[in-house]
C-alpha positions in Angstrom: 251.8 79.7 5.8 250.9 79.2 9.5 247.6 77.2 9.9 244.8 79.7 9.9 241.1 80.5 11.0 239.5 82.7 8.5 236.6 84.9 9.3 234.3 86.8 6.6 234.1 90.4 7.4 231.9 92.9 6.0 231.4 95.4 8.7 228.1 94.2 9.9 227.2 93.4 13.6 226.9 89.8 12.7 230.4 89.7 11.0 231.9 91.5 13.9 230.5 88.9 16.3 232.0 86.3 14.0 235.4 88.1 14.1 235.2 87.9 17.9 234.4 84.4 18.1 236.9 83.3 15.7 239.6 85.3 17.5 238.9 83.4 20.8 239.0 80.1 18.8 242.2 81.0 17.1 243.7 81.9 20.8 242.4 78.2 21.9 243.9 76.4 19.0 247.2 78.6 18.8 246.3 79.5 15.2 246.5 82.7 13.1 243.4 84.7 12.4 242.7 86.0 9.1 240.2 88.8 8.4 238.8 88.5 4.9 236.7 91.1 3.0 235.8 90.4 -0.5 234.1 92.6 -2.8 234.5 92.8 -6.8 234.7 96.6 -6.8 237.9 96.8 -4.7 240.6 98.6 -6.7 244.0 96.8 -7.3 246.7 97.5 -4.4 248.2 99.5 -3.6 245.6 102.3 -3.7 247.4 105.7 -3.4 246.2 109.0 -2.4 244.0 110.6 0.2 241.2 108.8 1.7 238.6 110.7 -0.2 239.8 109.2 -3.5 240.7 105.8 -2.2 237.8 103.4 -3.2 239.0 101.0 -0.6 239.0 103.4 2.3 235.9 102.0 4.0 236.8 98.5 3.6 240.4 99.2 5.0 238.7 101.0 7.8 236.4 98.4 9.1 239.0 95.6 8.6 241.7 97.7 10.6 239.0 98.7 13.3 238.3 95.0 13.8 241.8 94.2 13.9 242.7 96.8 16.6 240.0 95.6 18.8 240.9 91.8 18.5 244.5 92.7 19.1 243.5 94.6 22.2 241.4 91.5 23.4 243.9 88.8 22.4 247.5 90.1 22.8 249.9 88.1 21.0 247.5 86.5 18.7 248.7 86.7 15.0 246.0 88.5 12.9 246.3 89.7 9.3 243.7 91.5 7.3 243.0 90.6 3.6 241.0 92.6 1.1 240.2 90.6 -2.0 238.9 91.9 -5.1 236.6 89.1 -6.1 233.0 87.6 -5.6 232.5 86.8 -2.0 231.3 83.4 -2.3 234.3 82.4 -4.4 236.9 84.2 -2.3 235.4 82.4 0.9 235.3 79.1 -0.6 239.1 79.4 -1.8 239.7 80.7 1.8 238.0 77.6 3.3 240.5 75.5 1.2 243.4 77.1 2.8 241.9 77.5 6.4 241.6 75.2 9.4 238.1 76.6 9.9 236.0 79.4 8.3 233.6 81.6 10.4 230.8 83.5 9.1 228.5 86.0 10.8 224.6 85.2 10.7 221.5 87.3 11.3 218.1 86.3 12.7 216.4 84.2 10.2 213.0 83.5 8.9 211.7 81.4 6.1 213.2 83.5 3.2 216.2 85.1 4.9 219.7 83.8 4.5 223.2 84.4 6.1 226.2 86.6 5.4 226.1 88.9 2.5 222.6 87.6 1.4 222.9 84.3 -0.5 226.7 84.0 0.1 226.8 81.8 3.1 224.6 78.8 2.3 226.5 77.9 -0.9 229.8 78.3 1.2 228.4 75.9 3.9 227.3 73.4 1.4 230.7 73.5 -0.7 233.5 74.2 1.7 236.1 71.7 2.2 236.6 72.4 5.7 234.2 73.1 8.5 232.2 76.4 8.6 231.1 78.0 11.9 228.1 80.3 11.8 227.8 82.9 14.5 224.8 85.2 15.5 225.3 88.8 16.5 223.8 88.1 19.9 226.0 85.3 20.5 227.8 85.6 23.7 231.5 85.3 22.7 233.8 85.7 26.0 233.1 86.1 29.5 235.0 88.5 31.6 236.0 88.4 35.3 232.9 90.4 36.4 230.5 88.3 34.1 231.6 84.8 34.1 229.9 82.7 31.5 227.9 79.8 33.0 229.0 76.2 32.5 227.9 75.1 29.0 228.7 72.0 26.6 229.2 70.9 23.1 226.3 69.5 21.4 226.9 66.9 18.3 224.2 65.4 16.2 224.9 61.8 15.3 223.3 59.1 13.1 223.8 55.5 14.2 225.0 54.4 10.9 227.7 56.3 8.9 228.9 58.4 11.9 232.0 60.3 10.9 235.3 60.4 12.4 235.9 64.1 11.3 232.6 65.0 12.9 233.4 63.4 16.2 237.0 64.4 16.3 235.8 68.1 15.7 233.2 67.8 18.5 235.5 66.3 21.1 238.4 68.6 20.2 236.1 71.7 20.6 234.8 70.4 24.0 238.4 69.8 25.1 239.5 73.2 24.3 236.6 74.8 26.0 237.0 72.4 29.0 233.2 71.6 28.7 231.3 68.4 28.4 229.9 67.0 25.1 226.3 65.8 24.6 225.9 63.3 21.5 222.3 63.5 20.4 220.5 61.1 18.2 217.0 61.9 17.3 214.6 59.6 15.5 210.9 59.6 15.0 208.8 57.1 17.2 208.8 53.6 15.0 205.3 52.9 13.6 205.2 49.7 15.5 205.4 51.6 18.8 202.3 53.8 17.7 199.0 52.7 19.5 195.5 54.4 19.5 196.1 55.8 22.9 199.7 57.1 22.2 203.1 55.4 22.2 203.6 51.6 23.4 206.0 52.4 26.3 207.7 49.0 26.0 208.5 49.2 22.4 209.6 52.7 23.0 211.9 51.8 25.8 213.4 49.0 23.7 214.4 51.3 20.8 215.8 53.8 23.2 217.9 51.1 25.1 219.2 49.7 21.7 220.2 53.1 20.1 221.9 54.0 23.6 224.0 51.0 23.4 225.0 51.7 19.7 225.6 55.4 20.5 227.9 54.5 23.4 229.8 52.0 21.2 230.4 54.8 18.5 231.6 57.1 21.1 234.0 54.7 23.0 237.1 55.3 20.8 236.6 59.1 21.1 236.0 58.9 25.0 239.5 57.1 25.1 241.2 59.6 22.9 239.8 62.6 24.9 239.7 61.2 28.5 239.3 64.9 29.8 235.9 65.2 28.1 233.0 64.1 30.1 230.7 62.6 27.1 227.1 61.8 27.5 224.5 60.3 25.0 220.9 61.2 24.5 218.2 59.4 22.4 215.1 61.4 21.7 212.3 59.9 20.2 211.0 62.8 18.0 212.0 64.4 14.8 215.7 64.5 14.7 215.9 68.2 13.5 213.7 69.2 16.6 215.7 67.1 18.9 219.0 68.7 17.8 217.6 72.3 18.0 216.2 71.6 21.4 219.3 69.8 22.7 221.4 72.8 21.7 219.6 75.3 23.9 222.4 77.2 25.8 225.1 75.2 24.3 228.6 76.7 23.6 228.6 75.1 20.2 226.2 72.8 18.0 228.0 70.6 15.6 226.4 69.0 12.9 227.6 67.0 9.6 227.0 67.2 5.9 228.2 64.6 3.3 231.2 66.0 1.4 230.5 67.0 -2.3 230.9 64.2 -4.6 231.7 64.5 -8.3 228.7 64.8 -10.3 226.3 65.3 -7.4 225.0 68.7 -6.5 226.1 69.9 -2.9 223.4 70.1 -0.4 222.6 70.1 3.3 220.4 67.6 5.1 217.4 68.5 7.3 219.2 68.5 10.5 221.9 70.6 9.3 219.2 73.1 7.8 217.3 73.1 11.1 220.5 73.9 13.0 221.4 76.8 10.9 218.1 78.3 10.8 216.8 77.8 14.2 219.8 77.3 16.5 220.7 80.2 18.8 224.2 79.1 19.6 227.3 79.0 17.2 226.8 76.2 14.6 229.6 74.1 13.4 228.8 72.4 9.8 231.8 69.6 9.2 231.9 68.0 5.8 232.6 64.4 5.8 232.7 61.1 3.7 
């Protein structure tokens, strides 16, 4: 099967925004696009008879409508529709194992809300073997000639130890495909020995920042050589890492964060930076599993 990007589609504005973003990404990468709708109550195919007795009618309709729109926007892009009679979480995880990338729609969040199909998205993000991208309904997807998009960038959250090749390769590749710059951000709280009664010891903070900047530059050196067309910069922010990443991603084309891949016997989970990015980032967020 041709390499594919899969998007979870449920007919909501969020999933339609995800489908548009996924189509744009598939076009950039020269990949096939798969529109996946999963629901346990779908009847086995083929479903015969008029629409009023076809239990799959509405599922077919919004997949067909989305496909028709995307084929108009992206002539020549191979697009397939897929209806799966299964639990959405299970179907999406299976699709993730078969795809280069899986894309899900997201809504506005508060402390108790989740993503795509209620409680489906977060387990998919935490368990998927491949990167997962979350798209908000209000995310601008593609500019036209009359309304060109402003120059933007890809932002990637980095640790200074244990930085992942998968994470950096994904971020640099995304920046190269979009022909935008990349900003690698490392956030860390102000060290205790830099705290003084009147605030922060400037000399200590400057030293910590300089050392971290050098280490970040060292980490990025190989990737700058691999992707010479990408203008890559570093930013060290002496504040809570989650807050630093969310603020740095304002107006970004894409925010890339990592998560530790699921290890046998260890429950999958997301770190605080990935959680903050998912719940508070306003741009598309890519969560990349890595060792």
